[in-house]
C-alpha positions in Angstrom: 0.7 -0.2 0.0 2.9 2.4 0.9 4.2 2.2 -2.8 1.3 2.4 -4.6 0.1 5.7 -2.2 2.9 7.1 -4.0 1.5 6.6 -7.2 -2.4 7.7 -6.6 -2.5 10.4 -3.3 -2.5 13.2 -6.4 -4.5 11.6 -8.5 -8.0 10.7 -5.4 -9.7 13.8 -6.2 -9.8 12.2 -10.2 -11.5 9.2 -8.9 -9.5 5.9 -8.3 -10.2 2.6 -8.3 -8.1 -0.2 -7.7 -8.9 -4.0 -8.2 -6.7 -6.0 -5.8 -5.4 -9.5 -6.4 -4.9 -11.3 -2.7 -3.3 -14.4 -4.2 -1.6 -14.0 -7.3 0.1 -17.1 -6.9 -2.7 -19.0 -7.7 -5.4 -18.9 -10.4 -8.7 -18.1 -10.1 -9.5 -21.7 -11.1 -7.3 -23.2 -7.6 -9.1 -22.0 -5.2 -12.5 -22.4 -7.1 -11.0 -25.7 -6.3 -9.8 -25.2 -3.3 -13.3 -23.2 -2.0 -15.0 -26.5 -3.1 -12.9 -28.8 -0.9 -13.1 -26.8 2.0 -17.6 -26.9 1.3 -16.8 -31.1 0.7 -15.0 -31.6 3.8 -16.8 -29.3 6.3 -20.7 -29.4 5.1 -21.6 -27.4 8.6 -18.8 -24.8 8.3 -20.3 -21.0 7.7 -19.6 -19.8 3.9 -17.8 -16.5 6.3 -15.1 -19.2 7.4 -14.7 -21.1 3.9 -11.6 -18.6 3.0 -10.4 -18.9 6.2 -7.0 -20.2 5.9 -6.7 -19.1 2.8 -6.4 -15.4 2.5 -6.8 -12.9 6.1 -10.2 -13.9 8.0 -11.7 -10.1 7.4 -11.6 -10.1 3.6 -13.0 -14.1 3.9 -15.5 -12.4 5.5 -16.0 -9.4 3.4 -15.6 -11.7 -0.2 -18.2 -13.9 1.2 -20.8 -11.5 2.5 -20.5 -10.3 -0.4 -21.2 -12.9 -2.8 -23.7 -14.5 -0.5 -21.5 -17.7 -0.4 -21.4 -18.2 -4.5 -17.8 -20.0 -4.6 -17.0 -19.3 -8.0 -18.4 -15.3 -7.8 -16.1 -15.8 -4.4 -13.0 -16.5 -6.3 -13.3 -14.1 -8.8 -13.3 -11.8 -6.0 -10.3 -13.1 -4.7 -8.6 -12.2 -7.8 -9.9 -9.0 -8.7 -11.2 -7.4 -5.2 -12.6 -3.9 -6.4 -11.7 -0.8 -3.9 -12.4 2.6 -4.2 -10.0 4.8 -3.0 -11.5 8.4 -1.3 -8.7 10.1 0.6 -5.2 9.3 2.5 -4.7 10.7 5.8 -2.5 13.1 4.4 0.9 15.2 6.0 0.4 14.9 9.6 -0.1 10.9 9.5 2.5 10.3 6.1 5.3 8.0 6.4 7.5 9.1 3.6 6.4 12.0 0.9 7.1 13.0 -2.8 7.4 15.9 -4.2 10.3 18.5 -3.3 13.2 20.5 -4.7 14.4 19.2 -8.9 17.6 17.1 -9.1 18.6 19.1 -11.6 18.2 22.5 -9.6 21.5 21.1 -7.2 24.8 19.9 -7.6 26.1 16.8 -8.0 26.9 17.5 -4.0 23.7 18.7 -3.7 24.2 22.3 -3.2 21.3 24.8 -5.2 22.1 26.1 -8.0 20.3 29.3 -7.5 21.2 30.0 -4.2 25.3 29.7 -3.5 25.9 28.0 -0.3 22.9 26.2 0.1 22.4 22.2 0.3 19.8 19.9 0.2 19.8 16.3 1.7 17.1 13.3 2.4 12.9 14.0 1.5 13.3 17.5 0.9 14.3 16.7 -2.4 12.9 15.1 -5.5 13.9 11.1 -4.5 11.3 9.1 -4.5 12.4 5.2 -3.9 10.4 2.4 -3.1 9.4 0.8 0.1 12.1 -0.6 2.5 14.8 2.0 3.3 15.7 3.0 0.2 14.1 6.8 1.8 16.2 6.3 4.9 19.4 5.1 3.0 18.9 8.6 0.4 18.1 10.2 3.8 21.7 9.2 4.8 24.1 9.2 1.9 22.6 12.3 0.9 23.3 13.6 4.1 27.0 12.5 3.9 27.9 13.8 0.6 26.2 16.9 2.2 28.9 16.6 4.9 31.3 15.7 2.6 31.4 19.1 0.6 30.6 21.3 3.3 34.1 19.5 4.7 36.2 20.1 1.5 35.2 24.1 2.2 37.4 24.1 4.4 
């Protein structure tokens, strides 16, 4: 979700609809077979629990509630669950930010091309990476680059 948010947050007003595949490693047919086997093995199991152990329990309940127990539709919904994005939690809850000072406006040492002696590091610059620590690494690496540039000036 973090990765997706960087692509869609600025498009929410235009309307963003996602289709989530909860089990990309399995085909719709394989999911349907698993559901049919489970229903046959546990005929007393409530429909809302048929997807337990296959997908997240809450997701399974929602899927089965939407399809009224129809296994064919359940398998389809697990492969293409529609969600409409209605908003974000905003800047106060952001894990990372997007945008900032363009890299074309700074030198290799991250000094402003317009204001001598003004350096930038971290997320103030328009550098965006995938989730998994890359943004933190950029913050550390860019700070080191600026520190080295400043040390050279002395």
